[in-house]
C-alpha positions in Angstrom: -30.8 -11.4 46.9 -30.2 -14.0 44.2 -27.6 -16.7 44.7 -25.8 -18.1 41.8 -24.9 -21.8 41.7 -22.0 -23.0 39.7 -22.6 -26.5 38.4 -20.0 -28.3 36.4 -17.1 -26.2 37.7 -14.3 -26.9 40.0 -11.4 -25.0 41.5 -8.3 -25.1 39.3 -5.8 -27.8 40.4 -2.9 -25.3 40.6 -5.0 -23.0 42.9 -6.0 -26.0 45.0 -2.3 -27.0 45.4 -1.2 -23.5 46.3 -4.0 -23.2 48.9 -3.0 -26.6 50.3 0.6 -25.5 50.6 -0.4 -22.3 52.5 -2.7 -24.2 54.8 0.0 -26.8 55.5 2.5 -24.1 56.3 0.1 -22.8 58.9 -0.4 -26.2 60.4 3.3 -26.8 60.6 4.0 -23.4 62.3 1.2 -23.8 64.8 2.1 -27.4 65.5 5.7 -26.5 66.1 4.7 -23.8 68.6 2.3 -26.2 70.4 5.0 -28.8 70.8 7.3 -26.3 72.4 9.5 -25.0 69.6 10.3 -21.4 69.9 8.4 -19.9 66.8 8.6 -16.1 66.6 5.3 -14.2 66.7 6.0 -12.6 63.4 6.2 -16.0 61.7 3.0 -17.1 63.4 1.3 -13.9 62.2 2.5 -14.4 58.6 1.3 -18.0 58.6 -2.1 -17.0 59.9 -2.5 -14.2 57.3 -1.6 -16.6 54.5 -3.9 -19.3 55.7 -7.0 -17.2 56.1 -7.3 -16.3 52.4 -6.2 -19.8 51.3 -9.0 -21.3 53.4 -11.5 -18.8 51.9 -10.3 -19.6 48.4 -10.9 -23.2 48.9 -14.5 -22.5 50.0 -15.7 -19.8 47.6 -17.9 -20.6 44.7 -18.1 -17.4 42.7 -14.5 -16.7 41.5 -13.1 -16.6 38.0 -10.4 -19.1 38.9 -12.9 -21.9 38.6 -12.6 -24.1 35.5 -15.1 -26.3 33.7 -15.0 -30.0 34.7 
C-alpha cells in the first residue's frame, strides 16, 4: 500500500480551534466528574463522542480540510 505525504499543508485554523473546543469540553466534563461533581452519564457520553472525532481530526493527514501554508 502506498502512503501519501502532505508537505507544505497544515490543518485549517478554524478546524483546529473547533477541535480544541471539543477536546476542552471533554477535559472539563471528565475533570468535573473526577473532582466529585455530579455529571450525568449522558453528558459524559456526549463529551466522549465529540472528543473522539476531534482528536482524530487533529491527527489525520489526508483530508481536504488541509490548507496550503
